[in-house]
N, C-alpha and C positions, 0 to 999 in steps of 0.2 A: 504494500500500500504506500503510495507516494503522497506526501502532504506538502502543498506549496507553502513557502515561507516568504513573508514580505517584511523587510526591515525598514524602520524609519530612521535608523542612525548608523548602520554599518557602512563604513567607507573604505574598508580594506580592499585594495585592488585584487587580491587573490580570490575574492568572492565573485569576481567577474568571469571566472573560468567555468563556462557552461558544461564542460565535460565532467567536472567534479560536483558542481552545484546547479544541476539543471532545473531544480524546482525552487531556486532562490531568486528573489527580486528585491530591489530596493527603491526607495523614493528620493534618496539623496545621491549626488554624484560620487564616484569613487575618488580616492585621494589623488589619483592621476589628474583628473579634471580640476580639482581644487588647487593642486600645485601649479598647474598651468595658469590659472587665474591669478595666483599670488605672484608668479614670475612676471605676468603682464603688468600687474600693478607696480612692481619694483622697477620695471623698465619705463613705464609711463611717468613715474615720479622721479626717474633718473637717480634713484638711490644706488649707492655703491657699497653699502655695508648694511647687512640685515642680521638681526638676532632672532632665533627661534626658541620658543619655550614649549616643551611637550612633556606629557606624563610618560613615565617609563612603561614599557609594554608594547604589544603589537599595535594597539589602537593609536597611541600618540606617536610612536616611533615611525610607523609606516607613513604617516602624513609628512613628517619631516624628511624622511628618506626620499619620498616622491618629490618634495620641493627641491632638495639638494640635487637630485638627478636632473630635474627640469631646468634648474638654474644653471647647471653646468652645460647643458645642451643649448640653452636659449639666451641666457643673460650675458651682457657684455661687462666684463671686469667687476663682477659682483662678489664681494667677500661676505661670508656669513659665519655666525657663531651659533652653536647649538647648546642648549641647556636642558638636560633631562631632569624631571622632578619626580622623586619617589612619592607614592601615595601615603 
């Protein structure tokens, strides 16, 4: 028996894998899309130094990882600092 699952808050990119989670859906974009939006804001504001703060664990860290990856791909001369916060 397959039961569909709809999440209102799950943003982890790995949940987009339909071969593993074929009955999973979400109503928020994955971290990949949010990270691209953050990089677009950094570029539009012409910031060259950005700090990120995230909770430790898959939820917070995957968002920061996506931002770092996108900023390396897209941003011009942007330096960043990351701070993980324990719950």
